[in-house]
C-alpha positions, 0 to 999 in steps of 0.5 A: 643860398641860391647861385644865379650865375649858372654852371656849365652842364656837368660842371662843379659849383663850389662855395667857400666859407669859414666854417659851419658855425660861421657860414657866411659865403666868402666866395663861389665859383664853378669848374667846367667839366673835363672829360677824362681821355682813355689814352695816356698822354704822349710826348716826343723830344729831339736834341736837334731839329736839323741833321746831315745825312751822314750824322750819327743817330740821335736819341729820342725822348718818348712818353710813354717810354714804350711808345711806338714812334713813326716818322712821316713826310707829307703823310707818307711813312718813312724809315727813320727810327731805330731801336738799340738797348730799349732806346729809340733813335732817329737815324738820318742815314735811313732817310731816302734822298728824295726826302732831303730838305723836307719837313719830317713829322712824327706820331707817338702811339698814333697821335701827332706830336709837335716835334719836326726834323729836316735832313740835309744832304752832304755836299758831293765833290770829286777831286783830281790833279793834273800833271805836276810841273817840276822845278828840279833846280829849286826842288819844288813842284806845282800841282793843280787840283780840280774840284768838281761839285757833283751835288745839287747845292752850292759850296761856301767853304773850302778847307784844304790840308795839303799834307805838307804842314800847310792849310788853306781856305782857297776857293777854286777859280771859275774852272774849279782849279786850285794850285799848290807848291810842294817841296820835293826831295832830291832822288826820292819819291814823296807822297803827300796825303791831301784832304779837302773838306767842303761845307754846303751853303745854308745847311752846314753839312760837310764832306771830306775827300782824300787824295794822295799826291805822288811827286818824284825827286828824280828825273821823271819820264813817261813810260812811253819814252825811249832812252838811249845813252852813249858815254862814260861809266857811272850809275844813272837813275830816273823815275818812270811814270806808269800813271794809274793804269794797272797791268803788266809794266816794266822796261825793255833794256839793251846793253848792246855789248859793253855790260850794264846792269838794269834794276827797276823798283816799284812798291818796295819790290826790286827786279834786277837783270844782273850785268848783261852783255858780252862775256868778253868784258868779264875780266874788266867787270871783275877788275872794276869790283863787280862780284862774279855772282852778279855777272850774267853775260854771254857770247854772243852778247845777251844784253837785251831783255825785259824786266816786268811786274804786275802793277796791280794797284793804281799807286804808286805811279812811279818806278825807279830805274837804275842803270849801273855802267861801270865800264867806259864806252858804255851804250844802253837803251831802255824803253818803258812797258806801259800797263793798260788795265790788262791785269 
């Protein structure tokens, strides 16, 4: 029999028949020549094709298992692939910021593969607060938060946790402000641990920023003020606000003549003057129940002095000042010593 349709050079011609005895050709066809490559086939697979810069590394499926993977942006090699325990991983944290949003391609053993990846930046913000507005009658305070977008992209979602059991999706106004009403506890300082999670437009990448909000349940006064008192016996408490500066802080005090006791407390520590003033009042102090060991008076009066400490951390901002005045006709003065980042 003669096949007249032709076969490609190097191809294979095949005929199908039932048997050598019954050799009538049932069908014939040709197979083209397939040149066998000397290279092993390569393959790469990733579980995702988009990541955020702070996402965890993701595993890479590679054929052959020991294949060498390289990453490129516009033909330029970039660091992005790591190995651990014999497994290859794509690590978005290794990608330089200049390549964010660009298509990353790969090769395995020098051969390009179809898989691609894009790494997006996390949104970047700063979160600050203004001076709280106190309402001591209703035991509450309004805190104004300022959100500043310091990144390149737009933010489309805001997720607030105010640390007081309340959450919100409040979007900052045109000035970046969001207000929240907090409860305050009389005669106590309260710290609320606030977090704001923001989500970037289109990419879905997010960033969470924490901020501690300290609120005073006592009368709050700035450290630059002076306080003068003349009047009845009693105990007088207030919070002095040293702000977030660090350095030597405290109070100047003056009991004048009638003995008083000055105490300042900060960050779990206490500094105590004992009863200072004129020793001519010692008998009256003892009659008022004051322990002799707490009486540090003198003649003439030693009622003036300082209580200072090293405010070595920005927070707590507040220090509690207590003046104990057990005798009538007391008169005392207190002024703040403000830190100025001088530690």
